[in-house]
Each structure stands twice: as structure tokens, then as C-alpha cells.
CHARMM internal coordinates of N, CA and C (Angstrom, degrees):
IC EDIT
DIST 1 N 1 CA 1.4910
DIST 1 CA 1 C 1.4953
ANGL 1 N 1 CA 1 C 108.16
DIST 1 C 2 N 1.3353
ANGL 1 CA 1 C 2 N 115.89
DIHE 1 N 1 CA 1 C 2 N 138.93
DIST 2 N 2 CA 1.4651
ANGL 1 C 2 N 2 CA 119.65
DIHE 1 CA 1 C 2 N 2 CA -178.20
DIST 2 CA 2 C 1.5298
ANGL 2 N 2 CA 2 C 110.41
DIHE 1 C 2 N 2 CA 2 C -78.77
DIST 2 C 3 N 1.2971
ANGL 2 CA 2 C 3 N 113.47
DIHE 2 N 2 CA 2 C 3 N 134.94
DIST 3 N 3 CA 1.4708
ANGL 2 C 3 N 3 CA 120.81
DIHE 2 CA 2 C 3 N 3 CA -179.27
DIST 3 CA 3 C 1.5446
ANGL 3 N 3 CA 3 C 106.14
DIHE 2 C 3 N 3 CA 3 C -127.64
DIST 3 C 4 N 1.3461
ANGL 3 CA 3 C 4 N 118.56
DIHE 3 N 3 CA 3 C 4 N 134.71
DIST 4 N 4 CA 1.4636
ANGL 3 C 4 N 4 CA 120.60
DIHE 3 CA 3 C 4 N 4 CA 178.81
DIST 4 CA 4 C 1.5213
ANGL 4 N 4 CA 4 C 111.00
DIHE 3 C 4 N 4 CA 4 C -64.47
DIST 4 C 5 N 1.3108
ANGL 4 CA 4 C 5 N 115.49
DIHE 4 N 4 CA 4 C 5 N 141.12
DIST 5 N 5 CA 1.4684
ANGL 4 C 5 N 5 CA 119.50
DIHE 4 CA 4 C 5 N 5 CA -177.97
DIST 5 CA 5 C 1.5393
ANGL 5 N 5 CA 5 C 110.99
DIHE 4 C 5 N 5 CA 5 C -75.78
DIST 5 C 6 N 1.3384
ANGL 5 CA 5 C 6 N 115.99
DIHE 5 N 5 CA 5 C 6 N -35.14
DIST 6 N 6 CA 1.5136
ANGL 5 C 6 N 6 CA 118.63
DIHE 5 CA 5 C 6 N 6 CA -179.90
DIST 6 CA 6 C 1.5264
ANGL 6 N 6 CA 6 C 108.39
DIHE 5 C 6 N 6 CA 6 C -128.28
DIST 6 C 7 N 1.3049
ANGL 6 CA 6 C 7 N 114.30
DIHE 6 N 6 CA 6 C 7 N 154.38
DIST 7 N 7 CA 1.4667
ANGL 6 C 7 N 7 CA 121.76
DIHE 6 CA 6 C 7 N 7 CA 176.61
DIST 7 CA 7 C 1.5669
ANGL 7 N 7 CA 7 C 108.76
DIHE 6 C 7 N 7 CA 7 C -70.91
DIST 7 C 8 N 1.3147
ANGL 7 CA 7 C 8 N 116.00
DIHE 7 N 7 CA 7 C 8 N 137.91
DIST 8 N 8 CA 1.4613
ANGL 7 C 8 N 8 CA 119.41
DIHE 7 CA 7 C 8 N 8 CA 174.67
DIST 8 CA 8 C 1.5036
ANGL 8 N 8 CA 8 C 109.56
DIHE 7 C 8 N 8 CA 8 C -81.10
DIST 8 C 9 N 1.3267
ANGL 8 CA 8 C 9 N 116.98
DIHE 8 N 8 CA 8 C 9 N 132.05
DIST 9 N 9 CA 1.4814
ANGL 8 C 9 N 9 CA 119.95
DIHE 8 CA 8 C 9 N 9 CA -179.62
DIST 9 CA 9 C 1.4980
ANGL 9 N 9 CA 9 C 110.80
DIHE 8 C 9 N 9 CA 9 C -67.59
DIST 9 C 10 N 1.3120
ANGL 9 CA 9 C 10 N 114.60
DIHE 9 N 9 CA 9 C 10 N 160.00
DIST 10 N 10 CA 1.4867
ANGL 9 C 10 N 10 CA 119.40
DIHE 9 CA 9 C 10 N 10 CA 178.57
DIST 10 CA 10 C 1.5267
ANGL 10 N 10 CA 10 C 111.76
DIHE 9 C 10 N 10 CA 10 C -62.26
DIST 10 C 11 N 1.3589
ANGL 10 CA 10 C 11 N 116.05
DIHE 10 N 10 CA 10 C 11 N -41.37
DIST 11 N 11 CA 1.4515
ANGL 10 C 11 N 11 CA 118.00
DIHE 10 CA 10 C 11 N 11 CA -177.97
DIST 11 CA 11 C 1.5124
ANGL 11 N 11 CA 11 C 110.54
DIHE 10 C 11 N 11 CA 11 C -64.26
DIST 11 C 12 N 1.3243
ANGL 11 CA 11 C 12 N 119.77
DIHE 11 N 11 CA 11 C 12 N -40.57
DIST 12 N 12 CA 1.4375
ANGL 11 C 12 N 12 CA 120.46
DIHE 11 CA 11 C 12 N 12 CA 176.00
DIST 12 CA 12 C 1.5301
ANGL 12 N 12 CA 12 C 113.47
DIHE 11 C 12 N 12 CA 12 C -61.46
DIST 12 C 13 N 1.3305
ANGL 12 CA 12 C 13 N 114.10
DIHE 12 N 12 CA 12 C 13 N -45.33
DIST 13 N 13 CA 1.4675
ANGL 12 C 13 N 13 CA 119.29
DIHE 12 CA 12 C 13 N 13 CA 179.52
DIST 13 CA 13 C 1.5448
ANGL 13 N 13 CA 13 C 112.08
DIHE 12 C 13 N 13 CA 13 C -62.48
DIST 13 C 14 N 1.3175
ANGL 13 CA 13 C 14 N 115.48
DIHE 13 N 13 CA 13 C 14 N -44.45
DIST 14 N 14 CA 1.4449
ANGL 13 C 14 N 14 CA 119.19
DIHE 13 CA 13 C 14 N 14 CA -178.50
DIST 14 CA 14 C 1.5063
ANGL 14 N 14 CA 14 C 112.35
DIHE 13 C 14 N 14 CA 14 C -71.25
DIST 14 C 15 N 1.3226
ANGL 14 CA 14 C 15 N 118.87
DIHE 14 N 14 CA 14 C 15 N -37.17
DIST 15 N 15 CA 1.4433
ANGL 14 C 15 N 15 CA 119.19
DIHE 14 CA 14 C 15 N 15 CA 177.17
DIST 15 CA 15 C 1.5286
ANGL 15 N 15 CA 15 C 112.98
DIHE 14 C 15 N 15 CA 15 C -68.44
DIST 15 C 16 N 1.3229
ANGL 15 CA 15 C 16 N 115.73
DIHE 15 N 15 CA 15 C 16 N -30.06
DIST 16 N 16 CA 1.4778
ANGL 15 C 16 N 16 CA 118.39
DIHE 15 CA 15 C 16 N 16 CA 173.61
DIST 16 CA 16 C 1.5281
ANGL 16 N 16 CA 16 C 111.08
DIHE 15 C 16 N 16 CA 16 C -69.81
DIST 16 C 17 N 1.3165
ANGL 16 CA 16 C 17 N 117.76
DIHE 16 N 16 CA 16 C 17 N -39.63
DIST 17 N 17 CA 1.4451
ANGL 16 C 17 N 17 CA 120.72
DIHE 16 CA 16 C 17 N 17 CA -177.74
DIST 17 CA 17 C 1.5146
ANGL 17 N 17 CA 17 C 112.02
DIHE 16 C 17 N 17 CA 17 C -78.52
DIST 17 C 18 N 1.3096
ANGL 17 CA 17 C 18 N 119.69
DIHE 17 N 17 CA 17 C 18 N -12.81
DIST 18 N 18 CA 1.4333
ANGL 17 C 18 N 18 CA 121.71
DIHE 17 CA 17 C 18 N 18 CA -179.23
DIST 18 CA 18 C 1.5189
ANGL 18 N 18 CA 18 C 112.51
DIHE 17 C 18 N 18 CA 18 C -66.15
DIST 18 C 19 N 1.3426
ANGL 18 CA 18 C 19 N 117.82
DIHE 18 N 18 CA 18 C 19 N -18.08
DIST 19 N 19 CA 1.4401
ANGL 18 C 19 N 19 CA 123.20
DIHE 18 CA 18 C 19 N 19 CA 179.65
DIST 19 CA 19 C 1.5219
ANGL 19 N 19 CA 19 C 111.93
DIHE 18 C 19 N 19 CA 19 C -82.24
DIST 19 C 20 N 1.3291
ANGL 19 CA 19 C 20 N 118.23
DIHE 19 N 19 CA 19 C 20 N -11.76
DIST 20 N 20 CA 1.4721
ANGL 19 C 20 N 20 CA 122.05
DIHE 19 CA 19 C 20 N 20 CA -179.51
DIST 20 CA 20 C 1.4979
ANGL 20 N 20 CA 20 C 109.79
DIHE 19 C 20 N 20 CA 20 C -79.76
DIST 20 C 21 N 1.3193
ANGL 20 CA 20 C 21 N 119.00
DIHE 20 N 20 CA 20 C 21 N 85.33
DIST 21 N 21 CA 1.4316
ANGL 20 C 21 N 21 CA 120.81
DIHE 20 CA 20 C 21 N 21 CA -179.30
DIST 21 CA 21 C 1.4989
ANGL 21 N 21 CA 21 C 109.86
DIHE 20 C 21 N 21 CA 21 C -114.81
DIST 21 C 22 N 1.3287
ANGL 21 CA 21 C 22 N 116.25
DIHE 21 N 21 CA 21 C 22 N 149.22
DIST 22 N 22 CA 1.4676
ANGL 21 C 22 N 22 CA 119.12
DIHE 21 CA 21 C 22 N 22 CA 173.30
DIST 22 CA 22 C 1.5033
ANGL 22 N 22 CA 22 C 110.00
DIHE 21 C 22 N 22 CA 22 C -88.99
DIST 22 C 23 N 1.2950
ANGL 22 CA 22 C 23 N 117.03
DIHE 22 N 22 CA 22 C 23 N 151.21
DIST 23 N 23 CA 1.4558
ANGL 22 C 23 N 23 CA 120.63
DIHE 22 CA 22 C 23 N 23 CA 179.91
DIST 23 CA 23 C 1.5661
ANGL 23 N 23 CA 23 C 107.25
DIHE 22 C 23 N 23 CA 23 C -104.16
DIST 23 C 24 N 1.2922
ANGL 23 CA 23 C 24 N 115.17
DIHE 23 N 23 CA 23 C 24 N 155.41
DIST 24 N 24 CA 1.4649
ANGL 23 C 24 N 24 CA 121.16
DIHE 23 CA 23 C 24 N 24 CA 177.25
DIST 24 CA 24 C 1.4984
ANGL 24 N 24 CA 24 C 108.56
DIHE 23 C 24 N 24 CA 24 C -64.51
DIST 24 C 25 N 1.3565
ANGL 24 CA 24 C 25 N 117.75
DIHE 24 N 24 CA 24 C 25 N 142.47
DIST 25 N 25 CA 1.4687
ANGL 24 C 25 N 25 CA 118.00
DIHE 24 CA 24 C 25 N 25 CA 177.99
DIST 25 CA 25 C 1.5268
ANGL 25 N 25 CA 25 C 111.98
DIHE 24 C 25 N 25 CA 25 C -64.48
DIST 25 C 26 N 1.3134
ANGL 25 CA 25 C 26 N 115.98
DIHE 25 N 25 CA 25 C 26 N 139.83
DIST 26 N 26 CA 1.4470
ANGL 25 C 26 N 26 CA 121.35
DIHE 25 CA 25 C 26 N 26 CA 179.07
DIST 26 CA 26 C 1.5449
ANGL 26 N 26 CA 26 C 110.04
DIHE 25 C 26 N 26 CA 26 C -80.74
DIST 26 C 27 N 1.3137
ANGL 26 CA 26 C 27 N 116.10
DIHE 26 N 26 CA 26 C 27 N 129.21
DIST 27 N 27 CA 1.4506
ANGL 26 C 27 N 27 CA 121.33
DIHE 26 CA 26 C 27 N 27 CA -178.00
DIST 27 CA 27 C 1.5228
ANGL 27 N 27 CA 27 C 109.98
DIHE 26 C 27 N 27 CA 27 C -125.14
DIST 27 C 28 N 1.3126
ANGL 27 CA 27 C 28 N 116.43
DIHE 27 N 27 CA 27 C 28 N 144.11
DIST 28 N 28 CA 1.4811
ANGL 27 C 28 N 28 CA 122.78
DIHE 27 CA 27 C 28 N 28 CA 179.30
DIST 28 CA 28 C 1.5592
ANGL 28 N 28 CA 28 C 106.03
DIHE 27 C 28 N 28 CA 28 C -129.08
DIST 28 C 29 N 1.3131
ANGL 28 CA 28 C 29 N 115.30
DIHE 28 N 28 CA 28 C 29 N 159.27
DIST 29 N 29 CA 1.4600
ANGL 28 C 29 N 29 CA 121.51
DIHE 28 CA 28 C 29 N 29 CA 176.53
DIST 29 CA 29 C 1.5141
ANGL 29 N 29 CA 29 C 110.08
DIHE 28 C 29 N 29 CA 29 C -74.35
DIST 29 C 30 N 1.3370
ANGL 29 CA 29 C 30 N 115.43
DIHE 29 N 29 CA 29 C 30 N 145.46
DIST 30 N 30 CA 1.4462
ANGL 29 C 30 N 30 CA 120.76
DIHE 29 CA 29 C 30 N 30 CA 174.34
DIST 30 CA 30 C 1.5493
ANGL 30 N 30 CA 30 C 107.86
DIHE 29 C 30 N 30 CA 30 C -66.59
DIST 30 C 31 N 1.3348
ANGL 30 CA 30 C 31 N 115.06
DIHE 30 N 30 CA 30 C 31 N 141.99
DIST 31 N 31 CA 1.4512
ANGL 30 C 31 N 31 CA 118.06
DIHE 30 CA 30 C 31 N 31 CA -176.63
DIST 31 CA 31 C 1.5406
ANGL 31 N 31 CA 31 C 113.86
DIHE 30 C 31 N 31 CA 31 C -76.92
DIST 31 C 32 N 1.3465
ANGL 31 CA 31 C 32 N 116.43
DIHE 31 N 31 CA 31 C 32 N -12.94
DIST 32 N 32 CA 1.4381
ANGL 31 C 32 N 32 CA 121.61
DIHE 31 CA 31 C 32 N 32 CA 177.36
DIST 32 CA 32 C 1.5118
ANGL 32 N 32 CA 32 C 108.55
DIHE 31 C 32 N 32 CA 32 C -68.64
DIST 32 C 33 N 1.3190
ANGL 32 CA 32 C 33 N 117.88
DIHE 32 N 32 CA 32 C 33 N 125.59
DIST 33 N 33 CA 1.4755
ANGL 32 C 33 N 33 CA 121.85
DIHE 32 CA 32 C 33 N 33 CA -176.21
DIST 33 CA 33 C 1.4968
ANGL 33 N 33 CA 33 C 112.98
DIHE 32 C 33 N 33 CA 33 C -64.97
DIST 33 C 34 N 1.3161
ANGL 33 CA 33 C 34 N 119.72
DIHE 33 N 33 CA 33 C 34 N -29.75
DIST 34 N 34 CA 1.4510
ANGL 33 C 34 N 34 CA 123.08
DIHE 33 CA 33 C 34 N 34 CA -178.48
DIST 34 CA 34 C 1.5247
ANGL 34 N 34 CA 34 C 109.95
DIHE 33 C 34 N 34 CA 34 C -80.25
DIST 34 C 35 N 1.2955
ANGL 34 CA 34 C 35 N 119.15
DIHE 34 N 34 CA 34 C 35 N -25.30
DIST 35 N 35 CA 1.4740
ANGL 34 C 35 N 35 CA 123.09
DIHE 34 CA 34 C 35 N 35 CA -173.83
DIST 35 CA 35 C 1.5137
ANGL 35 N 35 CA 35 C 113.23
DIHE 34 C 35 N 35 CA 35 C -91.53
DIST 35 C 36 N 1.3100
ANGL 35 CA 35 C 36 N 117.76
DIHE 35 N 35 CA 35 C 36 N -69.62
DIST 36 N 36 CA 1.4817
ANGL 35 C 36 N 36 CA 125.73
DIHE 35 CA 35 C 36 N 36 CA 178.46
DIST 36 CA 36 C 1.5358
ANGL 36 N 36 CA 36 C 112.83
DIHE 35 C 36 N 36 CA 36 C 56.33
DIST 36 C 37 N 1.3192
ANGL 36 CA 36 C 37 N 119.15
DIHE 36 N 36 CA 36 C 37 N 28.01
DIST 37 N 37 CA 1.4426
ANGL 36 C 37 N 37 CA 122.31
DIHE 36 CA 36 C 37 N 37 CA 177.07
DIST 37 CA 37 C 1.5130
ANGL 37 N 37 CA 37 C 110.06
DIHE 36 C 37 N 37 CA 37 C -81.81
DIST 37 C 38 N 1.3102
ANGL 37 CA 37 C 38 N 119.62
DIHE 37 N 37 CA 37 C 38 N 156.27
DIST 38 N 38 CA 1.4685
ANGL 37 C 38 N 38 CA 122.75
DIHE 37 CA 37 C 38 N 38 CA 178.22
DIST 38 CA 38 C 1.5071
ANGL 38 N 38 CA 38 C 110.91
DIHE 37 C 38 N 38 CA 38 C -79.45
DIST 38 C 39 N 1.3461
ANGL 38 CA 38 C 39 N 117.65
DIHE 38 N 38 CA 38 C 39 N 136.71
DIST 39 N 39 CA 1.4427
ANGL 38 C 39 N 39 CA 123.16
DIHE 38 CA 38 C 39 N 39 CA -178.18
DIST 39 CA 39 C 1.5360
ANGL 39 N 39 CA 39 C 108.29
DIHE 38 C 39 N 39 CA 39 C -149.70
DIST 39 C 40 N 1.3486
ANGL 39 CA 39 C 40 N 118.37
DIHE 39 N 39 CA 39 C 40 N 159.68
DIST 40 N 40 CA 1.4536
ANGL 39 C 40 N 40 CA 118.80
DIHE 39 CA 39 C 40 N 40 CA 174.75
DIST 40 CA 40 C 1.5106
ANGL 40 N 40 CA 40 C 111.46
DIHE 39 C 40 N 40 CA 40 C -66.56
DIST 40 C 41 N 1.3236
ANGL 40 CA 40 C 41 N 120.24
DIHE 40 N 40 CA 40 C 41 N 150.87
DIST 41 N 41 CA 1.4499
ANGL 40 C 41 N 41 CA 121.41
DIHE 40 CA 40 C 41 N 41 CA -178.94
DIST 41 CA 41 C 1.5014
ANGL 41 N 41 CA 41 C 110.46
DIHE 40 C 41 N 41 CA 41 C -70.30
DIST 41 C 42 N 1.3310
ANGL 41 CA 41 C 42 N 117.56
DIHE 41 N 41 CA 41 C 42 N 150.68
DIST 42 N 42 CA 1.4978
ANGL 41 C 42 N 42 CA 125.96
DIHE 41 CA 41 C 42 N 42 CA 178.77
DIST 42 CA 42 C 1.5346
ANGL 42 N 42 CA 42 C 109.62
DIHE 41 C 42 N 42 CA 42 C 60.56
DIST 42 C 43 N 1.3284
ANGL 42 CA 42 C 43 N 119.25
DIHE 42 N 42 CA 42 C 43 N 37.64
DIST 43 N 43 CA 1.4530
ANGL 42 C 43 N 43 CA 122.98
DIHE 42 CA 42 C 43 N 43 CA 178.75
DIST 43 CA 43 C 1.5335
ANGL 43 N 43 CA 43 C 107.67
DIHE 42 C 43 N 43 CA 43 C -136.94
DIST 43 C 44 N 1.3007
ANGL 43 CA 43 C 44 N 118.50
DIHE 43 N 43 CA 43 C 44 N 146.22
DIST 44 N 44 CA 1.4551
ANGL 43 C 44 N 44 CA 123.13
DIHE 43 CA 43 C 44 N 44 CA 177.09
DIST 44 CA 44 C 1.5324
ANGL 44 N 44 CA 44 C 107.56
DIHE 43 C 44 N 44 CA 44 C -65.61
DIST 44 C 45 N 1.3071
ANGL 44 CA 44 C 45 N 116.55
DIHE 44 N 44 CA 44 C 45 N 136.63
DIST 45 N 45 CA 1.4521
ANGL 44 C 45 N 45 CA 121.49
DIHE 44 CA 44 C 45 N 45 CA -179.73
DIST 45 CA 45 C 1.5376
ANGL 45 N 45 CA 45 C 109.15
DIHE 44 C 45 N 45 CA 45 C -66.68
DIST 45 C 46 N 1.3424
ANGL 45 CA 45 C 46 N 119.10
DIHE 45 N 45 CA 45 C 46 N 126.22
DIST 46 N 46 CA 1.4374
ANGL 45 C 46 N 46 CA 120.03
DIHE 45 CA 45 C 46 N 46 CA -178.38
DIST 46 CA 46 C 1.5296
ANGL 46 N 46 CA 46 C 112.38
DIHE 45 C 46 N 46 CA 46 C -73.59
DIST 46 C 47 N 1.3059
ANGL 46 CA 46 C 47 N 119.29
DIHE 46 N 46 CA 46 C 47 N -18.47
DIST 47 N 47 CA 1.4481
ANGL 46 C 47 N 47 CA 123.43
DIHE 46 CA 46 C 47 N 47 CA -178.44
DIST 47 CA 47 C 1.5422
ANGL 47 N 47 CA 47 C 112.73
DIHE 46 C 47 N 47 CA 47 C -79.27
DIST 47 C 48 N 1.3534
ANGL 47 CA 47 C 48 N 114.10
DIHE 47 N 47 CA 47 C 48 N -53.53
DIST 48 N 48 CA 1.4672
ANGL 47 C 48 N 48 CA 118.50
DIHE 47 CA 47 C 48 N 48 CA -175.95
DIST 48 CA 48 C 1.4923
ANGL 48 N 48 CA 48 C 114.68
DIHE 47 C 48 N 48 CA 48 C -106.52
DIST 48 C 49 N 1.3169
ANGL 48 CA 48 C 49 N 120.65
DIHE 48 N 48 CA 48 C 49 N -14.84
DIST 49 N 49 CA 1.4496
ANGL 48 C 49 N 49 CA 125.36
DIHE 48 CA 48 C 49 N 49 CA 176.71
DIST 49 CA 49 C 1.5012
ANGL 49 N 49 CA 49 C 113.93
DIHE 48 C 49 N 49 CA 49 C 78.40
DIST 49 C 50 N 1.3506
ANGL 49 CA 49 C 50 N 117.38
DIHE 49 N 49 CA 49 C 50 N 22.29
DIST 50 N 50 CA 1.4493
ANGL 49 C 50 N 50 CA 120.39
DIHE 49 CA 49 C 50 N 50 CA -178.97
DIST 50 CA 50 C 1.5434
ANGL 50 N 50 CA 50 C 110.05
DIHE 49 C 50 N 50 CA 50 C -105.80
DIST 50 C 51 N 1.3547
ANGL 50 CA 50 C 51 N 114.85
DIHE 50 N 50 CA 50 C 51 N 149.96
DIST 51 N 51 CA 1.4543
ANGL 50 C 51 N 51 CA 122.30
DIHE 50 CA 50 C 51 N 51 CA 172.91
DIST 51 CA 51 C 1.5259
ANGL 51 N 51 CA 51 C 108.21
DIHE 50 C 51 N 51 CA 51 C -140.08
DIST 51 C 52 N 1.3070
ANGL 51 CA 51 C 52 N 117.78
DIHE 51 N 51 CA 51 C 52 N 127.51
DIST 52 N 52 CA 1.4511
ANGL 51 C 52 N 52 CA 123.17
DIHE 51 CA 51 C 52 N 52 CA -178.95
DIST 52 CA 52 C 1.5185
ANGL 52 N 52 CA 52 C 111.75
DIHE 51 C 52 N 52 CA 52 C 53.16
DIST 52 C 53 N 1.3382
ANGL 52 CA 52 C 53 N 115.50
DIHE 52 N 52 CA 52 C 53 N 45.61
DIST 53 N 53 CA 1.4818
ANGL 52 C 53 N 53 CA 124.83
DIHE 52 CA 52 C 53 N 53 CA 178.03
DIST 53 CA 53 C 1.5102
ANGL 53 N 53 CA 53 C 112.92
DIHE 52 C 53 N 53 CA 53 C 59.55
DIST 53 C 54 N 1.3364
ANGL 53 CA 53 C 54 N 117.10
DIHE 53 N 53 CA 53 C 54 N 29.24
DIST 54 N 54 CA 1.4818
ANGL 53 C 54 N 54 CA 122.39
DIHE 53 CA 53 C 54 N 54 CA 174.37
DIST 54 CA 54 C 1.5015
ANGL 54 N 54 CA 54 C 109.18
DIHE 53 C 54 N 54 CA 54 C -128.92
DIST 54 C 55 N 1.3416
ANGL 54 CA 54 C 55 N 116.73
DIHE 54 N 54 CA 54 C 55 N 142.79
DIST 55 N 55 CA 1.4505
ANGL 54 C 55 N 55 CA 120.37
DIHE 54 CA 54 C 55 N 55 CA 177.21
DIST 55 CA 55 C 1.4990
ANGL 55 N 55 CA 55 C 108.71
DIHE 54 C 55 N 55 CA 55 C -76.98
DIST 55 C 56 N 1.3111
ANGL 55 CA 55 C 56 N 119.23
DIHE 55 N 55 CA 55 C 56 N 115.76
DIST 56 N 56 CA 1.4563
ANGL 55 C 56 N 56 CA 125.25
DIHE 55 CA 55 C 56 N 56 CA -175.96
DIST 56 CA 56 C 1.5306
ANGL 56 N 56 CA 56 C 113.54
DIHE 55 C 56 N 56 CA 56 C -101.76
DIST 56 C 57 N 1.3447
ANGL 56 CA 56 C 57 N 114.13
DIHE 56 N 56 CA 56 C 57 N -47.04
DIST 57 N 57 CA 1.4385
ANGL 56 C 57 N 57 CA 121.82
DIHE 56 CA 56 C 57 N 57 CA 179.37
DIST 57 CA 57 C 1.5036
ANGL 57 N 57 CA 57 C 110.09
DIHE 56 C 57 N 57 CA 57 C -133.08
DIST 57 C 58 N 1.3169
ANGL 57 CA 57 C 58 N 116.80
DIHE 57 N 57 CA 57 C 58 N 161.32
DIST 58 N 58 CA 1.4443
ANGL 57 C 58 N 58 CA 120.02
DIHE 57 CA 57 C 58 N 58 CA 174.62
DIST 58 CA 58 C 1.5270
ANGL 58 N 58 CA 58 C 108.93
DIHE 57 C 58 N 58 CA 58 C -74.06
DIST 58 C 59 N 1.3235
ANGL 58 CA 58 C 59 N 117.39
DIHE 58 N 58 CA 58 C 59 N 138.99
DIST 59 N 59 CA 1.4869
ANGL 58 C 59 N 59 CA 118.95
DIHE 58 CA 58 C 59 N 59 CA -178.83
DIST 59 CA 59 C 1.5466
ANGL 59 N 59 CA 59 C 110.44
DIHE 58 C 59 N 59 CA 59 C -65.46
DIST 59 C 60 N 1.3010
ANGL 59 CA 59 C 60 N 113.26
DIHE 59 N 59 CA 59 C 60 N 146.83
DIST 60 N 60 CA 1.4806
ANGL 59 C 60 N 60 CA 118.99
DIHE 59 CA 59 C 60 N 60 CA -178.59
DIST 60 CA 60 C 1.4764
ANGL 60 N 60 CA 60 C 112.63
DIHE 59 C 60 N 60 CA 60 C -75.89
END
COOR INIT
IC SEED 1 N 1 CA 1 C
IC BUILD
């Protein structure tokens, strides 16, 4: 099993981890003209229940 020869310093470890950032969620407008709420892409709109201009589920 591979074992590191030397201990990694805290500054090296933290500077490497500083690049691990989360991005803001991407949102698009609902395609329903009456709704136009923001929703994640490729997901049924939680407000009107439509997906790709078709009624898929009853609105909540």
C-alpha cells in the first residue's frame, strides 16, 4: 500500500482545497406563458406542473 514519504503541510492542504467551490444552481424560466417562474432545467415546474408545454402533474 502506498504511504506518503512526508507529511503535507496545512498550507498546502488548505490551498489545494480552496479550489473546491460550489456553484450557484442554474435556473431557467418556465416555458408556460402564464407562469414564467424560475425552475431548474429539465424538471417539472413546481408552480404550474408543466414540462415541455404539457401538463404533467397537478400544481401543488
